[in-house]
N, C-alpha and C positions, 0 to 999 in steps of 0.2 A: 425417492422411491421411484420404481419403474415408471409407474402409471399414476395419474393425478385421479383421485377419487372423487374430487369435489371441484366445484367452480368457486374461486375465493369470494367474489362479490355476492355470492347467494349464500354465504356464511350467515348464521343468525346472530344478531345483535351481540356485541361483546366478544365473540368467539375469534375475530379477526384480531382484536386488540390482545387478547390472550395468546394467540398463536404468535403473534408479533412480539409480544414481550418475552415468550420462551426463546425465540430465535435470538433476540438481543441478548438475553442473559447468557446463552451459549456462546456467542461471539465474545462476550466479555469475561468468560471463564474457560479458557483454553485446556486447562486441567481436566475439566469434565468431559471436554471433546475427546482429549488425549485417552481418558479412561474407557470411553465407548470405543475408540479406535483399536484400543488394544483388544477388546472383545472381538471386534471385526476381524482382527489379524488372527487371533486365536482359533477361530472357527470361521473361516472364509467363506464356507457354504451360506453362512448367515447373510454376509455382505452380498453374496451372488443372488440369493432370494430377494433381497431388499434393493438391488442395483446400486451397492456402495462399495467399490473397490477401496481396499484400505492398506493392504500390503504394498511394499515400494515397487516391486515388480509389477504388479497390477496396476497401480496408479500411473507409472511411466508407459506401460503398454497402451493404456487408454488414452493418455494425453498425446500419443504420437499417432493416433488414428483421427485426425479431424474431419475426415469424411464421415466416419461412422458414428463418431461422437462429437456433434457439432456445437461450436461457439454461439449459435443463434440461441442458446438457452439464456443469453445475456440480453436478449431483445427486449424483454420486459424492464430491464435495469437502465436502459440507455434513454434516458428522459431527454438528452440533449441531441437525439438524432442518431443516424447510423455513424459508426466508428469500427475501426478494426477489430476491437474486441469482440464485436458481434457479428461479424462477417465470415461467411464461408470462403474458402479458397476460391479464386477466380480472377478476372481481368481488373475489377475495382479494387479488391484486396492488394492485389500485386503492385497496382499504380501508387495507391495510398501508402503502402509500405515503403516503397522507394523514396516517396516525399518525407515520410517520418524518419527513415534512416538518415537522410540528408540533413535534416535539422538535428538530429542527435549527434552526428558526427562532429558538428560544430563544437559540442561540449567537450570533447575528447581533450583538447588543448586548454580550454579556458576553465573548465569548471573546478579542478582542484584549487587553484589559485584563487578564484571568485569565491569559492565556499569558504576557505581560510580567511579571507579578508573580511567577508560579512560576518563571520562568527568573531573575529577579533575586535571588530567595531561594538559588537552588541555585548561581548565580554566586558569590554572596558566600562560600558554604561551599567551593566549589572554589578560590576565589582564595587559600584558606589552605594549601593543599596543598603549594605551592611547586614545584620542579622535580625533586624526588627521588621523588615517588609518583606511581603510575599509578592511574587510575580506569577503571571501565568505562562507556563512553559510553551504553550501552544501559541497563544495570541501575541505574547511579548518577546518570543524568542524563534521558535522553530518557523513560524508562518512567514517571517520576514527574511530568514536566513534562506530557506528555500526559495523564495521568491527572488531573491538577489542572486543566488547560485545559479539558477535557471534563466536568467536574464537573456542569454544568447538564444534560447528558443525562439524568441520572437524579435531578438536584436533591437534594432532601432525602433521597432514599434511597440516595445514592451509597456513603456509608460503611457502611449496613447491607447493600448488596449485596456490597461488597468483603469485608466481615467474615463475612457468612454469618448465618443466622438467630439462632444462640446465640453468636456471637463477640463479642469485645470491639471496639468501634468505633475504639478508639485502638491496636490491636495492630498495628504496621507489618508483623510477620511474616504475618498473614492477608492483609493487602493484596497484600504481595508473592507469596504463594502463589495468590492471585485473578488477578494479572497474568500469572503463568506459565501457569496454568492455561488462560487465554484464548489465549494465545501458541500453545500447542500446537494448540488447537482452529483457530486461523487458519492455522497452517502447512499445515493439510491443504487449505486453498483452493487452494494452488499445486499440491500433490502429488497429491491426490485418490487415485484408485485405483492410480495409478502407484507410489506409495509401497510400501515393504516392508510386510510384514504386521505386523511389530512397531510400525513408526511409525503404520499405520492403527489398531491397537488402541490404542495410547497416546492418539490423537486421540479415539478413542470413548469411553475412559474419562474423559478430561478434558471431554469433550461432556457426558457423563452427570453428572458432577459439577457443571458449569455449570447444566445445566437443572434440577438438583435444588436447586441454590443459588437460582435465580431464582424457582422455585416455592415456595421456602420464604420468600421475602420479596416474594411477589406483592402483599400487602396494603400494604407499605410503598410499592411502585413505583406501585400504583394511586392511593394517597393523593397522592404526590409529583406525579403527572402529572395530577390532577383530573380522572379518568376514572370513569365509573360502573361499568366492568368488562367491557368487550368481551372476547370468546374470544382476540384477537390480542394482549393486552398480554404475555403470557408470550413468545410466539413472538418478537415484535419485540424485547423486552428482552433475550432472549438473543442476538439477531441483532446488536443495537446493541452488546452488550458486546464480541464476540469478533471483529467487522469493524472497528470504527471505531478502537480503541485500538492493537492490534498492528499493523495495516497503517501507521498513521501513524507509529509508532515506528521500524518497519522502512524506510519511505520516508527518514525523517530519518537513519538510520545509513548508508544507501546514498548519500544526498546528501552525507554528510560524507566518506564513503569516496572518492567521486569528486573532491571539493574538495582532500582531501589529496594526491591524485595530480596535482593542479594547482597546484604551489607559488606560481606567479607570480601566478594569479587569487586565491589564498589570501591572499598578501601585500598585493594591492592593496585588497582589501576590509578588511584588517585595519589598513592604513594609513589609510584614511578613517575607521574606527571611532575609531582612535586620535585622530585630528585633532578630530574631534567632540567627543570626550570631553574633550579638552584645553580647549576652547571652553566646554563645559558639560556637566557629568556627565550630565545628563538628556537632551541633545541627540540622543545616539545612540539614544535610545528615542523621541523626539518628532520628529524630523527626517523629514518626509513623503518627501522625495527618496531619502534613505537607504535607508528601509524598503523603498520600491518597488524601489530597486536590488538590495537583498538578496533581495526576493521574485523578482525576474526571475532571480537566480542560482539560486534554489531550483528554479524550474520548467526551467531549462537543465541543471543537475545531473540532475534526474530524467529529463529527456529521454535523457540518455547512460546512465543507470543505472536505468531503470523497474523497480518491483517486479512489474509483470506484463508482461513483453515479449512474451508470447504470450497469446492468449485462444482458448478452445474454444468451438464452438457445435454443437450437435445440428442434423441436417437432417431434419425430422419428414416431408417430401414431396419427391418429384421437383422440382428447380429448377434454376436456373442463376445464375451470378453474373459480373459483368464483372471480368475480370482486368486490362484494359488493353491486352490482345493483340487482335489482329483479330477474333477470335471469342470468344463466351461460353464458360464452362466449365460442364458439366453436373455436377450434384450429386444423385445417387441417393438416394431416401428410405432412412432407416435408418442412414446415414453420420454422420461427424462432419467438422467443419473445424477447421483451425488458423489463426488469424487473426494474421498477422505484424506485429502493431502497431508493434514497435520499428522495422521496416523503414520502415514509413509515416512515422515521426517523423524518417527521414533521406532522404525522397524528394527527390532533388535537382531534380527538376521543380517542386515546390512550395516547398521550403526552399532559399533560395539559399545556396550554400557550407554545405551541410547538415553536414560533417563539421567545421566550424569551431566552437569554443565560444564562442557569441555571446548573452549574456543580454539584449543591448539590441538585437537584431534585430527589425525591423520586419515583423511577420507580415501586417500588412494584413488582406485578406479571408480570409485563412487562419488567423486567430487562434483558431478553434475547433480545428484540428490540434495547436497547441500544447499542449493540454490532454488530447491523446489517451491519456496514460498512465494517464488516470482513466476511460478508456472513452470512448464517444461515442453521441450520439442519446439516446433516450428512457432508456437504460440507464447513461448516464453518472453516475459516482458523485456523489450529491447533497450530499456533505460535501466536495468536493475544495477549494473555496475555504477552507474552515475549516482543514482539514489544512495547507494550504500557509501559512495564516496562523500556525499554530502553529510550523510548522518555521522561519518566518522569525524569530519570537521566538527560537527555540531556536539558531538560527545566529548571531543577533546577540549573544546571550550568550557564545558560544565566541569571537567575534571581538574582544571587549573583555578576554578573559583573556588570559595569556601565549601564545605561539605553541604550537599543538598538534601533535603528531606520534603516530604508531602507536607503542606501547610494544614495538618489536620485541625489547628486551633480555630480555623475559620468555618469549622463545619465540614462538609464532604468536600475534601480536596480534588476529587475527581467528579466531574459531572458528564453525564451521558446524554448524547442525542441520538436515540436508536441505538444502533450497535457501535457509533463511533464515539470518541472522546471530544467533547467540546470545550472542555476547560480542564486544566491540570494546575492547580496552584501549588507551588513550591516555594521554600525559603531557604536560606542559609543557616546553618547550625553556628 
């Protein structure tokens, strides 16, 4: 909404839990959000009144005006301190962006091979499970693959960051604790001040632990990055830790969830993977056309189930935005805006047969919209290509294993922690 009409902490007992529950339910059911988005696209004046752009043109126009629609709306979500996501343009943002881009550039040459190698190692282990045992797709597969693929982000300091200043570098328990720690911090990025106080406190405690961890190994990070010691090392090290890994893992889980809901699509990919593997065991990894096909599937799966279906922005000054209706919508200073990005991804005026699952769709001049689940404009996720590359490797690994299914015999196969998945039990058929 454009203006907040209440102070969250002043809500009557139980109302916060109910509102948070509704928020979490909406994030877990993107189909419902798409349906609401369709209404907002059909009658854009409603979105203008509510401060909710939904048409592709409106969403893109808002996201390219960072001074009028500010990222500071994320401030309540950043329990681990300031980071690029919640900064307005300025000297601090520019300096931090340079450091971040330098770290991500290292991934360009190393990441594809590192991701493939990590997946191959885990696939070999999972292949020995057989059809009688289940495993957790998140904690037994994606969590560790992403950790290894993104190793260059911290380079030689990675194991020390994960173990802490005094921990054993080879203790997998410490690494797991670290990965859970950053997951709880990242979960707050979605929920922010809308979360229950218990969830907020947990995020704050884990954020404090993460900041303390990074401060304790600052020298190791500084040495690994080859930097003389600018003040922004700790802030960006904290940010890289909690945003890059958990968001990629969660996106991978969402993509697999969507794929398993589409058995015909899943079967077609598995058949092609099996055919290539029969020709040559390495072909499934080396065939560029197949990798491109899987990559296109990853992007299409994330279009239907994006991790950030809605985006928030602050409105620091009186302004207007183009809704796609006859008149612009006014936005008073001090308000907030909810950007219906999932609706823009299904805008039938731009995306032909938008409700059809079509990985091979020709986006033409609207190719930029295809990546909208990663943001848009100057604030688009700078690591989006690397994240998709990791998820492509992870999905190829699953395709060459026996057929995957949700392990429903164990009760709830998917367990949620707020808006995020914390557990996804799967097994082989």
